[in-house]
Steps between C-alpha positions, in 0.01 A plus 500: 500500500757739344341836412490663162791749473256790519321350801206393283319168521148429376243252627287449188207309649297579811139571595329738741137467608256511790251230581218755515538603135232405248599163354442364152205265466720240332812434707720215614605654830334712768754666732439491875780749574629837384818554297561872537724740314662600829596138565632455151714814500645393836594162351668670204703712742593206720626296204688770311241543226472852365198444274201273459237400247143452621289253304120514514380193695264274308234515772458877449411454134517811281446747786852643513413783739691361798803435279486858368473637853810307606700610195413863560624472858856416387530607136880506482530157654219295349362391165185300435345231283122527464220264397265646239235387254471581132240773561740724691520849352812686400429749779490219756826360366652846532387524862676171569812619318504825696499297822798290392343200328727362228328175404189284514468151640330192363457273802351192338545244776161333532359699207464429128729680259319805361466537121822698469491495118152659499477861381414646842795330666740586220386863522566508875837333459596749230415786737708337774795456266472859375546622857819300540329278755541126528255213549567279799384139467421268788402162360614140505797438271302263277269791409771743394493388132135606476559835673833650401464509118196727513676740734807520282288536185362817658852630555501455877789432728416202719597423860443141612439446870654253744751310284219440247308273738628158388283206602620375842462141379719561194744757633741631241394224261171686451469570123353838591822592678698393191273727295574788738874446455454513122329840522826662610591541134205737452672766709159604632451266795619543861467250786460553873702282735240493773262284707684167469252351748234524230699255287696271731452326838603668824871454558575477128473872423875561505616201296215485251501877456875493441462242221221701339692827537806346334296404194333840488832680536642300212202581278413856603814631676460712812387794285152352468458337840371668815440409864181539700416424862133412431420658838277430688525150349122451482397141575865415573574708809577183697800416278626844390626831636666809361834392646469156342420658164823702505700196609359292217632749246847468652464122466391530136763738361863498614648767278469844665492680165209287379321547832537878480359493148200294614443724801565838344591559137229285343202608716605865504465507122193281456298664777607850394652615826677833489828468694722805527843424353419136422525350154286190476 
């Protein structure tokens, strides 16, 4: 994977946790292993990644304390995406910001869509937007039309996880994926090229991801696409690895200039990294 000219490359999607942490009452997954910050930083080093973005795992709910601890341990190298509820105070948001959080996540897999047009949600989203943060959405592609308009109404920038999660049975013919392509014209939506195993069968990650990436590149250009390892590949550790994740990106995007943009320029700007001498 050719490096960014300044030696910068960003993994925009990973998780750190311990199995002994307090878990959310409502969860889809209960980890039986640890994914430590030490392990993650070693993987970044081994694969030529200068920076990483830690995303709050769904099974930890709105307790972002472990995420904050990790961010504080490597403040120049990491940024974070937290999970919060509408009752969070401005002081609590500031504590997250001080630690390096630059966005909030809506992980709606297995959950109903919250009333995002309701006053309490619109107030939270307005506070998020005022901070220059983004809202990260993890939901099936067919649900994006009921989620994205409320976020953009509130003035938020939106990051859509994992190729937009098209239905495995429909593939790129999923109307929700077509809707995602149409949102490129808004100028306020970004998409992560990550976790192909959540969308396509094992062995198809390279080819199917390449087809999806080609459509996303045409619609969004590399300036609003990013790459993420999805480490530690929760529930998919048997079919994924950090090395495979980097190889998939090489299979998806041939042009080295586009790949550098996806790996460096775009995430440096969106996740508010401060790089000496770099101009994202």
